[in-house]
N, C-alpha and C positions, 0 to 999 in steps of 0.2 A: 781313700775317702778325699771329698773334695772341699773338706774344711778341715781346720786346724783347731782342735780343742786344746784347752789350756794356753791359749795365746792370744794376742790383741784381737784375733779376728772374731772371737767370741764376745767382745765387748757390747756390738749391738744386740746380740742374741741373749746376752746376760739380763739385759733390762727387760728383754721381751719375756724371758722366762720368769723373772720376778713378777711381772705384772700379770702372766698367765696364771702363776700360783695363787695370785691374790691373797688373801689372810689364811694362814695356816697356824695351828697353834700346837707346836711341839710339846712334848711332855717328857719328864724324866724316865729313862728306860730302866729295865730290870737286869739287862746283861751288859756287861763293859763293852764299850766300843772305841776303838782307835781309827781316828780319821786319816783319811790321806791327803786331805786338805791342809791340816795343822801339823800333821805327823805326831799327833799327841793324842791321850785318852779325850774323850769328849763327852759332855753331858747332852743329853736327849733334849732339854728344854732348849739348848742353843741352835738346834736343827730349823731355824727359821728360813724364810724366803731368801734372805741375804746370803745365808750359808749355803744354799743350792745355786745362788747366782755366782759364788766364790767356785764352787764346785767345777763348773765348766770353763772358769777362766784361770784359776790359779794353778801353780805348778803341782804335779802330782808328788807328793812326798811318801812314797810307797815303802821304800826301805826303811825310812825312820818310823813309820807306822808300825812296820812288822818288828822291829827292833824293840820298839816300846812296848808293843804287845807281848815278846818273849820276855822282857824285863818284869812285865805284869803277871807272867806265870803261864801263858799261852804255850801249849804244848803240842796240839794238833791243828794243823792249817788246812781247811777244805775249800777248794775253790769250785764254785757252784756256777755252772754255766754249761753250753752245749758243747764247748771244747776247751781243754785245757790251754790256756793262753799265758797265764802268770805263774803257773807252778814251778817252771823252770827257774825263773826269778826268785820265787820263795826259796828254793832249795839252795840256791846259791847264798842268799841272805841267811838262812838259820844254819846251813853247814859251817859258817865261819864260827859259829859259837859251839862251844863244848857242852852240847846240849841233849842229843838224843831225840830231838823234835821231829815230828812226822809232817808230811806234805801229801795231801789225797786230791783227788778231784772227781766231780760226780760223772761227768760224761765225756766221750772221746769220738771226735769225727771218724766216721766210718766204721764206728763199733757198735755192737749190739747194746742199746740203751738199757735193758733191763739187766744184761750181764754186768756192764760197766756200774750199774747203781748198787746191784748185789754185791759186787766185789769191795765198793767202798763200804757199805754197810758191814759187811764181813771184817774189814779192816778195823773199824770201829769197834767190834767186839760185842760180846752179848754177856749176859748176867752170869753169876757165879752158881754153880752146882758142885754137889759132892757126891764121890764115889769111891769104894774100895780103899779109903784110907789116903787117897789123893785129893787135893782141892783144884777143881777146874777154874782157872782164873779167866780174866779178859783176853781175848786173842791180841797177839802182837801186831796184828795187822800186815805181818810178813807173809809173801807168797809160798815159801819153803818151810817156815817153821809151823804155822798153825797154832793149835792151842796150847797153852803153858799150864803145866800141871806142878803143883807143889808138893814135895814129898813131907810126910809126917814127920821124918828123921829130921829135917831142917837144913841140912847142908847140901842138899841135891834139888835141881829144878829139872823138868822134863818139858818139851814140846813135842808135840805129835801133828802129823800133817798125812794126809792122802795124796799120793804121788801116783802118776801113770805116765804112760808114753806121750800123751798129748796133754796132760795136765801138772804142770804149766804147758802151754802148746810149744814152746820154742825147744824143750828138750827131745821132741820127734826129730829135730835135726841134728842131734850128735849121735852118731851110729858106728859102732865097731864090729867089723864082721857080720854086718847085716842087723844085729841088735842094738835096740836104743839102749844107751848107756849113762847113767847119771854123771855129768861131769865132774870131775875132782875139784873143780874151782866152786861148785855150788857147796861143797862142804865148808870152804873158807867163809863164804857168805852166812851159811847158816851159824857157825860159831860167832863170827862177828855180830850177828843180828842178836843172837841170844847174849853175849857180852855186854851189848849197848845196855839192854835192859836191865842187866845186873849191876854193872857200873856206873850206870847212868851217865855215861861218858861215851863220846864218838871218837876219841883218840885211844885206840887200842892196839895191841900187838899180839898177833897169832903166832904161836911157836911149836916147832917139834910136829908139824900137822904129818901123820902117816896116812897113806891110802891102803888099806888092807885087802879088800876084795871088792870089785866092781859090782855097783849097783845096776842090774840089767831090769828094764821095764818092758816085758813082753806086752804084745799089743792086747788089750782088753783086759789086762790083768792089774789091777790097783793094789798099791801096796801101802803099808803104813809105815811112815819113816819117822823115827825117834831121836831127838837130840838129848843128850842128858849132860848137864853141866853140874859138875862135884867140886865143892870148895876145897882147896888145898892148903889154905893159909897164905899169910903174907900177900894177900891182895892177888892171888893167882886162882884160876878155875880150870880144871881139866874138862875136855869136852869129849864126846863119844858120838858117832852117828850110826845107827843099826837100822834094819828094816826087817819087816816080816809080812807074809800075806795071811789073810783069813783062813787059809786052808792048812798051811804049815803050823802057824803059831810059834814057830821058832825064830828068835832074833838071829840075824847075821850082821856081824859088826862089819863096818865099811871104812870108817876113818876115826882117829883119834888124834889129840893134841892139847895145847893149853892156851889159854888167854889171859893176858894182864892189861893193866894200863900201859898205855905208850909212855915213855921217858921223855920229858922235854918237848920242844917243838919240831913241826915238820922239818925232814933233811933238807939242806941246802941242795940247790940244782947241781948235777953231776957235771956240767959243762957250763962256761961261761957264754957259749955260743947258743943261739935258739936252735930248736930242732928243724927249722927250715934251714938254716944257714948250715948246719950239718950235713944236711941233705944235698944241698947245692955243692957242697965241698967233698961228697963222695964220689968215689970213682966209678962204682958199679952198682946197677940196679937190678936185683934178681926178679924174675917174674913171678907175680903173685899166682897166675895161673898154673904155673908150673909146680908152685907150691901145693896148691890143692890136688893137682894131677899126681904128685907123689903120694900124697896122703891117701888119695882113692886106690891107687895102686898097692899099697900096703894094708887095704880094708878098713881105712878111717874115711868114714863118708861126713863130710861136713854139708848140712844143708844150709839155706840162706841166713837163718839166724846165727849160724856160727862161722859165716864167712866173712868176718870183720875185718881181715888185713886188708888194707887198701893199697898200700905202697910200701917197698922194702928197698933199703940201700945197704950195700955192704961196705963197711969202713976199717979197713984192716982186719983185726981179729973180732970185731963187733959187727952186730947186725943192728941197723935203724928201722923202725917200722912205724908207719902212720895206721892206726887202729881204730875203727869205729863201731859202735853198735846199730846195727842195719834199722832203718827207720820204722820199719812194721814191728819191731820188738818193744814191748813196754817196759820201761823201768822203774815205774813208779813203786816205791817199797823197799828198792834194792839200794845199796851202797856200792857192792862189788858185784856187778851184775854177772853170773856165770858165764854167759856168752861172750861179753866184753873181755873177761878176765882171760878166759880160755883163748881168745884171739891175741891176748897179750903173750901168753905163754907159746902160742904158735910162731911167734917172731924168734925164739929161742930154737925152735924145730928147725927152722928155715936156715938157721946159723949153722947148727950142727950138721944140716943135711948138704952142705957145699962141699965136704969132703967125705962124707960117710954115706953110704947106700942105705943103711939102717934107719929106722924110725924110732924116735925115743918118745916114751910115753912116761909123764912124772909119776912117781910112786910116792911123793911126800914134797914138803915144802918147809924149808927150814924156819923162814921167818917172813911175816907180812906185817908192816906197820901201816895202820890207817888212820888218816887225820880227819878225812872228808871224803864225801861220795865222789866216785869217778864220774866225770863228765862224759857225755856221750861219744866224744872223740878224744883220742890220747895219743901220746907218742911214747914209744917204748925202744929202749936201747939195752 
């Protein structure tokens, strides 16, 4: 742009704007409003011409306004516009708080407008219906969980979602021996997302996760995937993920484990050096292309969405990796995006592959402690 909003350059235009607005008569609103001009909740009747003059001149108190809105009870933030510009900043602000709040947006650049709007509406949820002893509640807004169902027994909750090879689209890029296979990291994300709704907390620990049977997704075949959370007492829930097709009606169990609140604060960094400093001191930089070639030779084909390993460094008995979620993969609604977390696990595969010709596939995860949403780029060691 050739002008600087919220700076002294706006002083002449501020007066011009106030004059152009003339006389306006603001009124009290019926919906609470938090102003990025003041950073506080504001009354509708104060939105006069002087306020709008300040709006283009004064500092934008965005984080202050968001934090005040959270303190006032706001739990879902929707960015309305032709492209998500502020959503990342919103996610960073609300992720600091132990709140389980959501950030959505209406449209995305180069994305189908109708599909984007429908996805947002779906995330906001629908009304409540009742069927076969189960109460169908509002949707969680999560791409993998789907509808939440509450058992009449009282200590169990269910979520169901239709999943296929290209729904969500990134799943098509995770293939083993030519078949689309749901990634094990997806089970961790599902368990975490379900746990957030039950604990009303974003700081959770997922433990003793076991992957039992691969969830294959044949082309053109849709499967119903169900997550069951069962209360075990003492602040712990057991989870199970199973699927079935409309034809078989038989549930196949794929994963199980437990979820509880995380104890204490986020763990301290494992090194006093920054990841970049560790990389600069590393002696060897294995080839990322060789890593994906090895995986392909063993029948594991990663498409673009799952090729998140950008760089690798060998440091003694450890492997350091720079990992990112590809730009065309949407992460709205996720905390541990399955493609990003899978790429993190690929770093350990690259480590084991230095001396061993075999390929290792995880069959379980002992513990994952989550305190905030994974950024689109992370370092793994």
